[in-house]
C-alpha positions in Angstrom: -22.4 3.0 104.3 -20.7 6.4 104.4 -21.7 9.0 100.7 -18.0 9.5 98.9 -20.1 12.1 96.1 -22.0 12.3 93.2 -21.6 10.6 90.1 -22.6 12.2 86.7 -23.6 10.3 84.0 -21.3 12.6 82.1 -18.6 10.4 84.0 -17.9 13.9 86.6 -17.9 13.5 90.0 -18.4 16.0 92.7 -19.3 16.1 96.6 -22.5 18.2 96.1 -24.8 19.6 94.2 -25.7 22.7 95.1 -24.9 25.4 92.9 -23.9 23.4 89.8 -25.7 24.5 86.7 -27.4 22.2 84.7 -27.0 22.7 81.0 -28.5 19.5 79.4 -29.9 16.1 80.7 -27.6 14.9 83.0 -27.9 11.6 86.0 -26.0 11.4 88.5 -26.2 8.9 91.3 -24.7 8.1 94.4 -21.3 6.8 95.9 -20.8 5.1 98.7 -18.1 3.7 100.3 -18.8 1.0 102.4 -18.3 1.1 106.0 -18.4 -2.5 107.7 -19.2 -2.4 110.9 -17.9 -3.4 113.9 -18.2 -6.3 116.5 -17.1 -6.8 119.6 -15.5 -10.2 120.4 -14.7 -9.9 125.0 -12.5 -13.2 126.5 -13.1 -13.2 130.1 -11.1 -15.7 132.1 -10.8 -15.0 135.9 -12.1 -11.9 135.6 -9.8 -10.6 133.3 -11.6 -8.7 130.4 -9.5 -8.8 127.0 -12.0 -7.6 124.3 -11.2 -7.3 119.9 -12.6 -5.5 117.2 -13.6 -7.7 113.6 -15.8 -7.1 111.0 -19.3 -9.2 110.6 -19.5 -12.4 109.3 -14.9 -13.0 109.7 -13.6 -15.6 111.7 -13.1 -15.8 114.9 -9.7 -15.3 116.3 -9.4 -18.2 119.3 -7.0 -17.6 122.2 -4.9 -20.1 123.6 -6.2 -22.5 126.2 -5.5 -20.7 129.0 -4.9 -21.5 132.7 -6.4 -21.3 136.3 -4.1 -21.4 138.9 -4.5 -24.6 141.3 -5.2 -24.6 145.0 -3.7 -26.1 147.6 -6.9 -28.1 147.3 -7.3 -28.3 143.4 -6.6 -28.3 139.7 -8.8 -26.9 137.4 -8.7 -27.7 133.7 -10.4 -25.9 131.3 -12.7 -26.8 129.8 -14.1 -24.9 127.6 -16.0 -21.3 126.3 -19.3 -20.2 127.2 -20.1 -17.9 125.2 -23.4 -14.6 126.2 -23.7 -16.0 130.0 -24.8 -19.9 128.6 -24.6 -23.1 130.4 -22.9 -24.9 127.4 -19.3 -25.3 126.9 -18.1 -25.3 123.6 -14.7 -27.3 122.8 -14.5 -26.1 120.0 -15.2 -22.5 118.0 -13.1 -23.0 114.9 -16.2 -22.8 112.8 -17.5 -19.2 115.1 -18.1 -16.1 112.4 -18.6 -13.4 114.4 -21.9 -12.0 113.9 -23.2 -9.7 116.6 -20.8 -8.6 120.3 -19.9 -11.9 121.4 -19.1 -12.5 124.8 -17.1 -15.9 126.0 -16.1 -16.6 129.7 -13.6 -19.5 130.4 -14.3 -22.5 131.8 -12.6 -24.9 134.4 -13.3 -27.7 135.6 -11.9 -28.3 139.3 -10.1 -31.5 139.6 -9.4 -32.4 144.0 -5.8 -32.6 144.4 -4.7 -36.3 145.7 -1.5 -37.0 147.6 0.4 -40.9 147.9 0.0 -41.9 152.4 2.1 -44.8 152.3 2.6 -47.0 155.2 5.7 -48.8 156.4 6.1 -51.3 159.1 9.7 -51.7 160.1 10.4 -50.1 157.5 8.2 -52.7 154.4 5.9 -50.9 152.1 2.6 -52.3 153.1 0.7 -50.2 150.6 0.4 -46.8 149.4 -2.8 -45.3 149.3 -4.1 -42.9 147.0 -6.1 -40.3 149.3 -8.1 -36.5 148.6 -7.3 -33.5 150.2 -9.0 -33.1 153.5 -10.1 -37.0 153.6 -8.3 -39.8 155.8 -5.8 -42.4 154.4 -7.2 -46.1 155.2 -4.3 -47.9 156.8 -3.4 -51.8 155.9 -3.6 -54.5 159.0 -0.4 -53.3 160.3 3.2 -56.3 160.1 3.9 -58.4 162.9 7.2 -57.8 163.6 9.4 -60.7 163.8 10.6 -61.8 167.2 14.1 -61.4 168.4 16.6 -63.3 171.1 16.2 -60.6 173.2 12.4 -59.7 172.2 8.8 -60.0 171.3 7.3 -57.2 169.5 4.1 -55.6 169.6 2.4 -53.7 167.2 1.2 -50.5 169.6 0.2 -47.2 166.6 1.6 -45.6 163.6 4.0 -42.5 164.2 2.0 -40.1 162.2 -1.7 -38.4 162.0 -3.2 -39.2 158.5 -6.4 -37.6 159.0 -6.7 -34.5 156.8 -4.5 -35.5 154.5 -2.4 -32.6 153.1 0.7 -33.4 151.4 2.2 -36.7 150.7 3.2 -38.3 153.7 5.3 -41.2 155.1 3.7 -43.7 158.2 5.8 -45.6 160.0 4.7 -48.3 162.9 5.1 -48.0 166.3 6.1 -51.3 167.8 6.7 -51.5 171.6 9.3 -54.2 173.1 9.2 -56.4 175.7 12.0 -58.9 176.6 11.8 -62.2 176.5 12.1 -64.7 179.0 13.5 -68.1 179.0 
């Protein structure tokens, strides 16, 4: 509260009583302005801070859900807000009221990126595997390639390394041809 003036029982207002001449019974009451106490709410997203001022018991103005840039290995999903360094993640702040200085820190869950590894035998898709970033794909059993009038075909290897996957990948079977004899 901030003092404004004295209000006399006779209706007069004065800012100070020094030098007031008293000629009759009178009483004075102080008049105050109610000054709201400001509270600060700080939002922290990946080290970036934004602070806002609120008055006591006002509703919290919740910012839009923040985002975090994905990396080669991870995609990040906003999980909620942690209040004042607690480990509890709050997902609904709609009923929050400001009653003290408060800090909300964005919490993100990391999801490992996945990639598609497609295995082909003689142009035919045999299998597509979903593989976590950095993991090794497991190759399917290659299809036998039919012999033709001139050659027999034997699977020898896959044409690409499919360990430590970091992007979508097409892998083709390599066949060795052996001349048929009649």
